C-alpha positions in Angstrom: 15.2 -5.9 -36.3 13.4 -8.9 -34.7 16.5 -9.6 -32.6 16.5 -6.0 -31.7 13.0 -6.2 -30.2 13.7 -9.4 -28.1 15.1 -7.4 -25.0 12.1 -5.4 -24.8 9.7 -8.6 -25.1 11.7 -9.7 -22.2 11.1 -6.6 -20.2 7.4 -6.7 -20.8 7.3 -10.2 -19.6 9.5 -9.5 -16.6 7.4 -6.5 -15.8 4.1 -8.5 -16.0 5.7 -11.2 -13.7 6.4 -8.7 -11.0 2.9 -7.8 -11.0 1.8 -11.4 -10.8 4.2 -11.7 -7.9 2.5 -9.1 -5.6 -1.0 -11.3 -5.6 -0.9 -14.6 -8.0 -3.6 -15.1 -9.8 -6.1 -17.8 -8.3 -4.6 -18.0 -4.9 -3.8 -14.1 -4.4 -0.7 -15.1 -2.6 2.5 -13.0 -2.9 5.4 -14.8 -4.6 8.5 -13.2 -3.5 10.9 -15.5 -5.5 9.3 -14.4 -8.9 9.5 -10.8 -7.9 13.3 -11.3 -7.5 13.4 -13.2 -10.8 11.5 -10.6 -12.6 13.7 -7.7 -11.4 16.9 -9.8 -11.8 15.6 -10.0 -15.6 15.6 -6.3 -15.9 19.1 -5.9 -14.1 20.5 -8.6 -16.4 18.9 -6.5 -19.7 20.0 -3.1 -18.4 23.6 -4.3 -18.0 23.8 -5.6 -21.5 24.0 -2.0 -22.8 25.8 1.0 -22.1 23.1 3.5 -23.8 21.1 5.4 -21.5 18.4 5.7 -23.9 18.0 2.0 -24.3 18.2 1.5 -20.8 15.5 3.9 -20.2 13.4 2.3 -22.9 13.9 -1.1 -21.2 12.9 0.3 -17.6 9.9 2.1 -19.1 8.6 -1.2 -20.9 9.0 -3.3 -17.6 7.3 -0.5 -15.4 4.3 -0.2 -17.7 3.7 -3.7 -17.8 4.3 -4.3 -14.2 1.9 -1.3 -13.4 -0.7 -2.2 -16.0 -0.6 -6.0 -14.4 -1.0 -4.6 -11.1 -3.7 -1.9 -11.3 -5.8 -3.1 -14.6 -8.9 -3.4 -12.3 -9.1 0.7 -12.6 -10.6 -0.3 -15.9 -13.8 -1.8 -14.1 -14.5 1.4 -11.8 -14.2 3.5 -15.0 -16.0 1.4 -17.5 -18.5 -0.9 -15.7 -19.4 1.5 -13.2 -18.5 5.0 -14.6 -19.7 4.3 -18.0 -16.4 5.3 -19.7 -16.4 3.5 -23.1 -14.2 0.4 -22.9 -11.5 1.9 -25.6 -11.1 5.1 -23.4 -11.1 3.2 -20.2 -8.2 0.8 -21.4 -6.4 3.9 -22.8 -6.6 5.8 -19.3 -5.2 2.8 -17.5 -2.4 2.5 -20.0 -1.5 6.1 -19.9 -1.4 6.1 -15.9 0.9 3.0 -16.2 3.0 4.5 -18.8 3.4 8.0 -17.0 4.1 6.4 -13.6 6.8 3.9 -15.4 8.7 7.1 -16.4 10.3 6.9 -12.9 11.5 3.7 -13.3 12.8 4.7 -17.0 14.7 7.6 -15.6 16.6 5.1 -13.0 17.7 2.7 -15.7 18.8 5.6 -17.8 20.9 6.8 -14.9 22.2 3.5 -14.1 23.4 3.0 -17.8 25.1 6.3 -17.7 27.1 5.4 -14.4 28.3 2.1 -16.1 31.9 2.1 -15.4 31.7 0.9 -11.8 33.0 -2.3 -9.9 30.3 -5.0 -9.5 29.5 -4.1 -5.7 29.2 -0.4 -6.9 26.8 -1.1 -9.6 24.7 -3.4 -7.0 24.5 -0.7 -4.4 23.7 1.9 -7.4 20.9 -0.1 -9.0 19.5 -0.9 -5.4 19.5 3.2 -4.7 18.0 4.1 -8.1 15.1 1.4 -7.9 14.5 3.1 -4.3 14.2 6.5 -5.6 12.1 5.4 -8.5 9.7 3.9 -5.8 10.1 6.8 -3.6 9.1 9.3 -6.5 6.0 7.2 -7.3 5.0 7.1 -3.6 5.2 10.9 -3.1 4.9 13.0 -6.2 1.5 14.2 -7.8 0.0 13.1 -4.2 1.6 9.8 -4.5 0.2 6.2 -6.0 2.5 3.5 -4.7 0.0 0.9 -5.2 2.0 -2.5 -6.3 5.2 -1.4 -4.6 7.6 -4.1 -5.2 8.2 -4.7 -1.5 4.6 -6.2 -1.0 5.6 -9.3 -2.9 7.7 -9.9 0.2 5.1 -10.0 2.9 5.4 -13.6 3.4 9.0 -14.0 2.3 12.6 -13.9 4.2 12.8 -10.2 3.7 9.6 -9.5 5.6 11.9 -9.2 8.8 13.2 -6.3 7.5 9.9 -4.4 7.7 10.0 -3.1 11.5 13.6 -1.6 10.6 13.0 -0.2 7.2 9.5 -0.5 6.1 8.4 -1.5 2.6 10.6 0.7 0.5 13.7 -0.5 2.3 12.5 -4.4 1.5 12.1 -3.1 -2.2 15.4 -1.7 -2.2 16.9 -5.0 -0.6 15.2 -7.1 -3.1 16.8 -5.0 -6.0 20.1 -5.7 -4.4 19.5 -9.3 -4.2 18.1 -9.2 -7.6 21.1 -7.4 -9.0 23.4 -10.2 -7.2 21.3 -12.8 -8.8 21.8 -11.3 -12.1 25.5 -11.1 -12.0 25.5 -15.2 -11.2 24.3 -15.7 -14.6 27.4 -14.1 -15.9 30.2 -16.8 -16.4 32.3 -17.6 -13.5 30.7 -15.0 -11.1 29.2 -17.9 -9.0 32.9 -19.3 -8.4 34.0 -16.2 -6.8 34.6 -16.4 -3.1 33.7 -12.6 -2.5 30.1 -13.6 -4.2 29.5 -16.4 -1.8 30.8 -14.3 1.1 28.3 -11.4 0.4 25.4 -14.2 0.1 26.4 -15.3 3.6 26.4 -11.8 4.9 23.2 -11.1 3.7 21.7 -14.3 5.0 23.4 -13.5 8.6 21.9 -9.9 8.6 18.4 -11.3 7.6 18.7 -13.8 10.5 20.0 -11.2 13.1 16.9 -8.9 12.2 14.7 -11.9 12.8 16.3 -12.7 16.0 16.0 -9.0 17.2 12.4 -8.9 15.9 11.4 -11.9 17.8 13.4 -11.4 20.7 12.2 -7.6 21.6 9.1 -7.3 23.7 5.9 -7.1 21.8 4.1 -5.1 24.2 1.2 -7.3 24.2 0.3 -7.1 28.0 -3.0 -5.6 27.2 -6.5 -7.1 27.5 -7.9 -8.6 24.5 -10.7 -6.9 22.8 -13.7 -8.6 21.1 -14.6 -7.3 17.6 -17.3 -7.8 15.1 -16.5 -6.6 11.8 -19.4 -6.0 9.2 -19.3 -6.9 5.6 -22.6 -5.8 3.9 -21.5 -6.7 0.2 -23.8 -3.9 -1.0 -23.4 -4.1 -5.0 -21.4 -1.0 -6.1 -23.9 -0.1 -9.0 -26.9 0.0 -6.3 -24.6 1.5 -3.2 -25.8 5.0 -3.8 -29.3 4.2 -5.2 -32.3 5.5 -3.3 -34.6 2.7 -4.4 -32.1 -0.3 -3.7 -28.8 0.0 -2.2 -29.5 2.7 0.1 -32.5 0.8 2.1 -30.5 -2.0 2.1 -27.6 -0.6 3.5 -29.4 1.3 6.3 -31.7 -1.8 7.3 -28.9 -4.4 7.5 -26.0 -2.2 9.0 -28.6 -1.0 11.5 -29.7 -4.2 12.6 -26.1 -5.7 12.8 -25.1 -2.5 15.0 -28.0 -3.3 17.2 -27.6 -7.2 17.5 -23.8 -7.5 17.8 -22.6 -8.2 21.6 -18.8 -7.7 20.7 -16.9 -5.0 22.4 -16.3 -3.2 19.3 -18.5 -3.3 16.1 -16.9 -1.8 13.0 -18.7 -1.0 9.8 -16.9 0.0 6.5 -16.3 3.0 4.5 -19.9 4.6 3.6 -21.4 1.9 5.4 -24.2 4.5 5.8 -24.2 6.1 2.2 -25.9 9.2 3.3 -25.0 12.3 5.2 -26.6 12.6 8.9 -28.9 15.3 7.7 -30.3 13.2 4.7 -31.1 10.1 7.1 -34.6 9.6 8.8 -34.5 11.5 12.2 -34.6 8.5 14.4 -31.4 6.6 12.4 -28.6 8.3 14.0 -30.4 9.0 17.5 -31.2 5.1 17.6 -27.2 4.2 16.8 -26.0 6.8 19.5 -28.5 5.7 22.0 -27.4 1.9 21.4 -23.8 2.6 22.5 -24.9 5.3 24.9 -24.7 2.8 27.9 -23.2 -0.7 28.5 -19.8 -2.1 27.3 -19.9 -1.7 23.8 -18.6 0.6 21.3 -18.8 1.1 17.3 -16.7 2.7 14.4 -18.9 3.5 11.5 -18.2 4.8 8.2 -20.0 7.5 6.4 -19.7 10.9 4.8 -19.9 14.2 6.9 -20.3 17.8 6.3 -22.5 20.3 4.2 -22.5 22.5 1.1 -21.6 25.4 3.0 -18.4 23.6 5.0 -17.6 21.1 2.4 -17.8 17.1 2.9 -15.5 14.8 4.0 -15.1 10.9 3.8 -15.5 10.0 7.5 -15.8 7.6 10.3 -17.7 8.1 13.6 -17.1 6.5 17.0 -20.0 5.8 19.6 -19.1 4.5 22.9 -20.6 5.1 26.4 -20.1 8.5 28.3 -18.7 10.5 25.5 -19.3 12.4 22.8 -19.1 10.9 19.2 -15.7 10.5 18.0 -14.7 11.5 14.3 -12.1 10.8 12.0 -11.9 12.4 8.7 -9.9 10.8 5.8 -6.5 12.6 5.3 -5.1 10.7 1.9 -7.8 11.7 -0.8 -8.1 9.4 -3.9 -7.4 11.6 -7.2 -10.4 11.6 -9.3 -12.7 9.8 -6.8 -12.4 12.4 -3.8 -10.9 15.4 -5.7 -10.5 16.4 -9.1 -6.8 17.2 -10.0 -6.6 20.6 -11.9 -7.3 20.5 -15.6 -9.0 16.9 -15.3 -12.7 18.0 -14.8 -13.3 16.9 -18.6 -12.2 13.3 -17.7 -14.5 13.1 -14.6 -17.3 14.7 -16.4 -17.3 11.6 -18.9 -18.0 9.2 -16.1 -21.3 8.5 -14.4 -19.8 8.2 -10.8 -20.7 10.1 -7.6 -17.5 12.1 -7.5 -17.0 14.8 -5.1 -14.3 17.4 -3.9 -13.7 16.4 -0.5 -12.1 18.2 2.4 -8.9 16.7 3.6 -8.7 15.5 7.4 -5.4 16.5 9.4 -2.5 14.1 9.4 -2.5 13.5 13.2 -6.0 13.0 14.4 -6.8 11.5 17.9 -7.3 7.7 18.4 -10.6 6.4 19.3 -9.7 5.1 23.0 -12.0 2.0 24.0 -11.3 -0.5 26.9 -7.6 0.1 27.3 -7.1 0.3 23.4 -6.1 3.0 21.1 -7.6 2.5 17.7 -6.3 4.5 14.7 -8.8 4.4 11.8 -7.7 4.4 8.2 -10.2 4.8 5.3 -9.7 2.9 2.1 -6.3 3.2 0.6 -5.0 5.2 3.5 -3.2 2.3 4.6 -1.0 2.4 1.4 0.8 5.2 3.2 2.8 3.9 6.1 4.5 7.1 6.6 1.4 9.0 7.2 0.3 6.0 9.6 3.5 6.3 11.3 3.3 9.9 11.9 1.0 8.9 15.0 3.8 6.9 16.6 5.9 10.0 17.7 4.3 9.8 21.4 4.7 6.3 22.4 2.3 7.1 25.3 -0.4 8.0 22.8 0.7 5.5 19.8 -2.1 3.3 18.4 -2.5 0.1 19.8 -4.7 -1.4 17.1 -5.0 -0.1 13.4 -8.3 -0.2 11.8 -9.0 0.0 8.0 -12.4 0.7 6.7 -12.7 0.1 2.9 -15.0 -0.3 0.1 -13.1 -1.5 -2.9 -16.2 -2.8 -4.5 -15.5 -0.3 -7.4 -13.0 -3.0 -8.7 -15.1 -6.0 -8.8 -14.2 -9.4 -7.5 -10.6 -9.1 -8.5 -6.8 -9.1 -7.3 -7.4 -5.7 -6.0 -8.9 -7.4 -2.9 -5.9 -9.4 -2.4 -3.4 -6.7 -3.2 -5.1 -4.5 -0.4 -5.1 -7.1 2.0 -1.3 -7.7 1.3 -0.8 -3.8 2.0 -2.6 -3.9 5.3 -0.5 -6.9 6.3 2.8 -5.1 5.6 1.7 -2.1 7.8 1.1 -4.5 10.8 4.6 -6.0 10.2 6.0 -2.5 10.0 4.5 -1.5 13.1 4.1 -4.5 15.0 0.2 -3.8 15.3 -2.8 -5.7 14.6 -4.9 -4.6 12.0 -8.6 -5.2 11.7 -10.4 -4.6 8.5 -14.0 -4.0 7.9 -14.9 -3.9 4.3 -18.0 -3.8 1.9 -17.0 -6.7 -0.3 -13.6 -7.7 1.1 -11.2 -8.5 2.5 -12.7 -8.3 5.9 -10.2 -9.7 8.1 -8.2 -9.9 11.5 -4.6 -9.5 11.0 -2.2 -10.0 14.0 0.8 -8.0 14.7 3.1 -10.3 12.6 1.1 -9.8 9.5 -0.8 -13.0 9.7 -4.4 -13.4 8.8 -6.1 -15.0 11.9 -9.8 -14.5 10.7 -11.4 -13.7 7.3 -14.8 -13.8 5.5 -15.2 -15.1 2.2 -15.0 -12.1 -0.1 -18.4 -10.8 -1.8 -20.5 -12.2 0.8 -22.6 -10.7 3.2 -21.6 -11.6 7.1 -20.1 -10.7 10.3 -16.7 -11.7 11.3 -16.2 -12.1 14.9 -12.9 -12.6 16.9 -10.5 -11.3 19.3 -7.5 -8.9 18.9 -4.7 -7.9 21.1 -3.3 -4.6 20.9 0.5 -4.0 21.2 2.7 -1.0 22.6 6.0 -1.7 21.6 7.5 1.0 19.1 9.5 -0.6 16.2 12.6 1.1 14.8 10.8 1.7 11.5 7.8 3.6 13.6 10.5 5.6 15.7 12.3 7.0 12.7 9.4 7.4 10.2 7.3 9.4 12.8 10.0 11.8 13.0 11.6 12.0 9.9 9.3 10.6 7.2 11.0 9.1 4.4 13.8 11.5 4.3 16.1 8.8 5.6 15.4 6.6 2.3 15.6 9.6 0.2 19.0 10.5 1.5 20.3 7.1 1.5 19.3 6.9 -2.1 20.7 10.2 -3.4 23.9 9.9 -1.2 24.4 6.4 -2.9 23.8 7.5 -6.4 25.8 10.8 -5.6 29.0 8.7 -4.4 28.6 6.3 -7.5 28.7 9.3 -9.8 32.0 10.7 -7.9 33.5 7.4 -7.9 33.1 6.9 -11.6 34.1 10.4 -12.3 37.3 10.0 -10.2 38.2 6.8 -12.2 37.4 7.9 -15.4 38.8 11.2 -15.2 42.6 10.6 -16.0 41.7 8.2 -18.8 39.6 10.8 -20.4 41.8 13.8 -19.7 45.0 11.6 -21.4 42.7 10.9 -24.5 41.9 14.3 -24.7 
């Protein structure tokens, strides 16, 4: 009995290792090599069984540990700030992870069912099924792809694939390499010339992608833009309190909007925590007048709307000679910004200012300033590269700079900050665009078009990050196809591979099965 549980214990440990690989404790840095080892362990485990049910259970155990270890900090928002009893908050996090792990369970079950294949076919099948599981998690039920395996490679050799195939393509390539690594553990595999030929081919392809990316024009001939990114560090338990957090936010952000001399000043999500009609009459008037003339502009996060027309989580832009710009968040957070059907009872148990917000359109105009086209995204919207990519269909109007405005103080001083930074870095690499981030508690940073952090503020401090950023105009291969086709090429590649593997196994096993019959 104990021996039978060993594979499941290994699957749990490997899954937790994958969570650590996305942002290591202490440093917050990704560890691509650990992600490969953890996934290779899963591949090795599922190859040791031909039982679809057992393989599915191994995949479910792996993914449950991976996801719990990735977004455990949801417990903080529900318990510390929401007042949900700690046992219920822990069960809620576990239940979410266990539900999302079903995609990986199904993938591993199918893999075990199609086990009568040559090693090359099995490797391709494993990568395709892993890709399908990640796509399902990214899109079904509004999608929650936080902690996708590709983010562990933002500093690794596979990062060169991002401008071509995006984060899910990187995850699939990592699955292919992990499976190859699991094969190397088998006796004699590493002595095969075919194995090393495959390794050499992979290395050559990565080198070619890197050369193509570095030799192609970056499109950075535009002038540099000076920016000031505001980090108010307003405590989350005070942020919406009229006697403490609201006056602090209004005073500090108001002062910084007046005082900073940068060409663009950016305040984070809900930096102004009240609707415009709830503010003192002079407040928004003073902000508009501050940027009505001169050579400066501002992007400010605040809620907009009314009871009659509905509310939006928005950003407003102010610049000389123009009416205020408006961006409304498109991809809303379940339970935080809208309540899924049949879950009102769950949100009623928490003391969190929740709302059913209206959704902004997918393609919204950029905020144009000093020759740059700035595309805002709010909170975890930068997690959905295919939605950001929708703005790149027209190269003449494509964003030159991406702007993330966030408040993840809900999750405390945790690894969630590091994970979110890596998400923004991946978007910068995919689109070859700088990303500037203004956040309440971190990570407020300037990321260049290669995904490198050039300036950053210490987390959970109040301050202003100043620096310069240069917009880019070149369109990457990933931006080109995802803007026109969304994620459909990935779906078709994965489904086509699985279908071909199924047909191949059926053709090979058919005569033998017929003879046996």
